[in-house]
N, C-alpha and C positions, 0 to 999 in steps of 0.2 A: 504494500500500500504506500503510494508516493506521499500522499497527504493524509494526516489524521484529522478528521473533522471534529470540531468542538462547538457545540451550540451553547451560547451564553444565555441562560434563562433564569438567572437568580436575581435580576434587577428588580427593585421595588416599584418601578413605575412612578417615580416622584413627580413627574410632570403631569400625571393623570391620576393623582391620588384619590380623587372623588370616585373613580371607578375601581381602583386597585386596593382600596383599604380593606375590602372583604373578599377579594378575588385576586389570585396571582396574575400579574401582567401577562405572563406566558399563556395563561388559560383563558384570557378574555376572548370572546368570540368575535371574529371578523368574518362576515358571511356565513355565520353559524358553524364555523370551524375555529378551533383554538388558534390563537396567534402563532404559537410555536410550530403549528403544522406547516406553515408556509416555508420556513427554512428547511424543515424535514423533507418537504416535497422537492425543493431545489436539489438537495443532496441525493435523493432517490433518483431523480431524472438524470443526474450526472453519473450514476452507476455505483454510488457508495452503498455498502451493505451494512455498515455499522457506524456509530458515532457516539462520542461522549456528550452528555447533556448535563450541564452544571445548573443545579436548582437550589433554591433556599430549602433548608431541611424542613421548614414548616409547610412548604408548598408542594413537596414531592407527590404526596398522595393525591392531591387535587389535580395536579397536572396529568398524572397517570390516568386518573379517572376520566377526565374530560377527553383525553386523546382516545381512550378505549371506547367511550360511548358515542363519540361524534364522528369518527373517521377511521379509515384503515391505514395502519402504519406498517410498512414492510421493513423499514430500517431497524436494526437491532440497536436499542438505546441502552447505553451504560450510564445510569443515573448516578451522578456524583453530587451529594448534598454538601452545602457549605453552611456552617452554623453562625458565622459572624455576619450580621446584617450590614456592617459598614465596610466589608471587604471590597476592594476594587478589582477590576478585570485583570490587571497584571498580577495582583495578589493571588487571584484564582489560579493563574498559570503556575505560580510558585507552589501553591498548595497541591496541585494535581500533577506536579512534575514527574512523579514516579510512574504515571500512566502514559506519558508522552514518549513515544519511541521513534517517531519520524518527524519530518517537517509537518507544519500545522496548516489547517484551514479553519479559521475562526469566523463564526457567523453569529450575529445577534438574533435573538428570538423575535424581534419586531421588524425584521426586514422582509418586504414583499417585493419581488423582482422577477422578471422573466429572463434575466441574464443567463447565458450559457457559461457555466463555470470553466469550460474548456478555453474560452477566450482569455480570461484573466490568467488561467494557468499557463497558457502558451506565452504570454508576456513575461510571466515570472520565470519560466524555464529559459526563454531566449536570452535573458540577461543574467541568469543565475542569481536572481535578486535575493537580498536578505529579507526584504519586506515588499509585498505588492498589495495595494489597497484599492478597493472599489470606491470610485467617486461618481457623483451624479449631479447634474444641474438641479437646483431646487425647483420642484414642480409646484407652481403657484397654486394650482387648483387644490392641492392637498394641504399645503402649509399656510396659505394666506386666508383660508376661510375662517369666519368667526366661529369660535367654539360654542357649542350649546352651553348656556349659562353665563356667557361673557357678553359684555356690551360693546366691546371693540376688539380689533385684531391685536394680537401680540407681535411685537417686533421680533423678527427672526434673527438668530445669531448666525453670522456668516464667517467662513474661514477664508484665508488667502493662501493660495498655493503657487509656488514658483516652479516652472517646468523648464527643461532643457529645450534645445532647438527642435527636437522631434516631438515635444509635447508629451513625453512619457516618463522621463526620470524626474522625480520630485527633488528639487534643490533647496526649497525653502517652504516653510509652513508657519502660519501665525493666525491666532484667533482674532476676530474683529475686536473682541473685548480688550485685547492687549495692545491695540493700535491706537495711538493718539491722533496725530495728523499725518505722519509720514511713516513709511515702511523702510526699515534699515536692513541692508544686506551686506554681508562681509565682502571686503574687496577681493579676498582670495577666491571667493565663489564666483564673483563677477569676472575676475581675470580668467578663470577657467571656462566660464560660460557667459560670455558678454552679451548673448542674445536671449537672456532669460525672459520668459513670458510669465507674468504674474496674473493669475485668474482669481476672480471672486465669484460668489454665487454658486459655489460647489459645496456639496454636503458629503461628509464622511459617512459612508453607508454601513460602517462597522462590519465589513467583510474583509478579512486579511489572510493572505498567504504568507507564511513566516518560517524562516529557517529554525531548526531545532536549537541551534546554538544560542538563539535569542533567549529562549527559556532558561538555558544554563547561565546566561549572563544575568538574567533577572534574579536567579537564585542567589547570586552573589551581591546584587545591587538592590537592596530592599527599599531604597528611597523612592523607587518608581512604583506607584500604586495603580495607575490607570493606563490602558492602552492608548486611547485616542488623545487624551490631553497631555500625557507625559511620555509614554514610550515612543510613539510615532515621531513627535518633534525631536526627541533625544536621538533616535536613529538617523533622522534626516541631518541633524547637525554633525553627528559623528562620521558621516560619509567622508568628510574631508580631514579626518584625523590622520596624521602622519606618524609612522612608527619612529620611536626614539631609539637611541643606542641601547639603552637598558632593556627595551622591549625585545631586542634581538639577542639577548644573552642565551647561551646554551641552557637546556633544560636543567642541567646539574647545578647551575648557578641561580636558579629562580628563587631559592630560599632567601637570598640577600635583598630581595625587593620588598618594599613596603606593601601594606594591604591595599592602598590606593593603586599602586602600580600593578598589583596582581589582578585588580579588577579592570585593567585596561581592556577596552572592548575589542581591540585588535587581536588579543590573545584568544578570545572566544570565536572570532570570525575567521581565524586562519584556516585555510583549506588543507585538507589532507594532501600528502605529497603526490599521490597518484592522480588526484583530481586536478591539481595544479599543472602537472605534466600534460595531461590530456588537453586541458584548456590551452596551454601554450602551444601545443603542436597542432591544434585544431585549425582547419582552413578558415573557420569563422574569424580568426584573428589575423588572417592574411591581409596586408594593407591594400591588396587589390580587390578585396571583396566588399560587399555592402555591410558586412558585420564587423568591420575593422574596429569600431569603437564600442563593441558590444559590452565590454567590461569596464571601460573607462579608466583602467588602471587602479581602481579603488576596490578595497576589500569589502566595503559595506556599500550596498546599492539599494536604493528605495525607489519604487515605481508606483505610478497611479494609473489605473485603467478607468477611463471616463466612459460611462455608459450614456451615450447621447442618443436618445430615442428609446422606444419601448417603454417598459414599466419599471420604475425603481423608486421606492418610497420606504420611509421608516414610520411605523405607527407608534410614535412615542409621545404624542400630545393628544389632548381631547379633540382638537380640530382635525388632526390627521386621522384619528380613529373614526370620527363621525363621517369624514369624507370618504374613507376607505369603504365603509359600509354602503354609502350612497352610490359609489361607483363599483359595486361588487361584481356586476356583470362584466364590466370592462376588465377588472382584475382576473376574473375567471377565464375570459377569452384569451388574455395575454399569457396566463400561466398554463393554458391548455387543459383546464379541468371543467370547462363549461359543458362539454359533451356528456359528462357523467353526472351533472348536477341540474336537474329540472328546476325551473324557478318556483314551481309549486310541487311540494313533496306529494307523492301519490296518496298519502294518508290524510291530507288536508281535507276538511269538510267545509265547503263554501256554498252559501245560498246562491240561487241562480241569478239574481239581479245584482250581485256584487261584482266589482271589477278590481283585478290586481294586475298592474302593469308588467310587461315583459322585462322591465329593468328592475324588478323586485325579486325578493327571495323569501319564501315562506317554508319553514321547517316542519318536520313531522308532528302529527298530533294536534295541530292548531285548528281551531274552529272559527269560522268567519260568518257573521250574521247577514241579515238582509240589507241591501242598498249600502254596502260598504265600499269605499274607494281607497285603494292603496297605490301610491305612486312613489317610485324611486326610494324604496324603503326595504329594510330587512326585518323580518319577524321570526322570532326564535321558536323553540320547541314548546308545545303544549300551552300555547297562548289561547285566550278566549276573547274574541273581538265581537262586541255587541252590534245591534242594528244601527244603521245610519251613522257610522263612524267614518271619519276622514283621517287618513294618515299620509303625510307627505314629507319626503326628505328626512326620514326618521329611522331610528334603530330601536326595536323592542327586543330585549333579551328574553331568556326562557321564563315560562310560567307567569307571564304578565296578563292581567285581566283589564280589559278596557270596556267599560259599560256603555250603554246606549247613548248616542248623540254626541260623542266626544269629538274634538277636533285637535289633532296633534300635528304640529309642523316644526321641522328642523330640530328635533329633540332626541335625546337618548333616554329610554325608560329601562331601568335596570331590572334584574330578575325578581320575580315574586312581588312586584309592585301592583297596586290596584288603583285604577283611575275610575272614579265614580262618575255617575251619569252627567252628561252635558258639560264636562270639563273642557276648557280651552287652554292648550299648552303650546306656547310658541318659544322656540329657541331656549329650551330648558334641559337641564340634566337632573333626572330623578334617580336617586340612589336606590340600592336594594331594599325591598320590603316596605317601601313607602305606601301610604294610603292617602290619596288626594280627595278632598271634599267634593261633594256634589255641586255642580255649577261653578266650581272654582275657576279663576282666571289667573294664569301664571305666564309671565314673560321675562326672559333673560334671568332666570333663577336657577340656583343650584340647591336642590332639595335633598338633603342627606342628613343622617344622624349617625350616632356611634353605637346604636343598639345592635347586638348580634342577632342574626336571623338563622 
């Protein structure tokens, strides 16, 4: 196995806590499938047969349950629980180091994309990269929509990436939050790459191909806690690290080095002797060929694959979660699962005079009364929709009851909630187990509590 896949599914979902306070983020339903199913599907389509899935120890049972009940999973999942709620993604790699035997493919549980992993893997192989990451232009329809419960759009955080002349090698990265008025780049980098192109409006999709030695380096450098905000910028900077005289000491003399020198990243990134010989003798490095600058003479090489076109989004906010469900038929078409998923489950009971649009999705066991209209919405399992109800641009999770004459627009209704007769709900987030009063009118509200259900 060339790459060992690791699904990061232990995150608390801090940007969508009104939905994740009583349900693991990885188990949240997108199109009536748990969020974590989408990266599992990506790996299955690429031909992987097994993967490590990192989960919060408190959430493992729920994630396993929802995967078993809602969809078929062929991938053999090795669940690895982490008990520390404050652990970072790089900390996780240190914690599971004993399970990592080859180079890694790391993917976040909230990524939905139609990318072929072979494309990013080919870029990684071509340059024998230390790190290759998936980047995508920010899709405004997913990230700029007003979130249910909010009165205005939230400003998106952007990152800046500097690329080489070919637009593949990442030479510079910086978060917008760390930029005042100007962007500073080291002269040594510009001297080597005078035609650097700096791009904004790209998002880190949290999909990485990574050399195993990076994990070994993390094991010795415990100051790095997170992959995106700490490890990636660190590796990008270290690409231009030059070996010092002490770094070239024979192995027998390594004991004289300080601990800081022992952690020099070049010691971890050193190639095995036979691999270096093969590379040096390869025709790819012939100055007459197109691959003459394949390795750039640097031991550490970071690359970015930009997916321009198709589908690529992260469901990590309330607005992106809501919009993903609204556009679920588009997602199903791009990911190739629309053929196996009817927009109305065969078990749905619907009165003759009701209408459910073809851009909707209704799960098993749901009952729909007379003169109901459902447009651009997702309705979960075992819901009960009363007569003369209108549902537009909304998501209803499992076991929701909507009584007669209600009008729901642009909202998320969490599981086991009850919406009493003639309620009007516009752009709201209703938490699990809520009961809304008869003839209530709610606009731009977040209706949640902390009572367990």
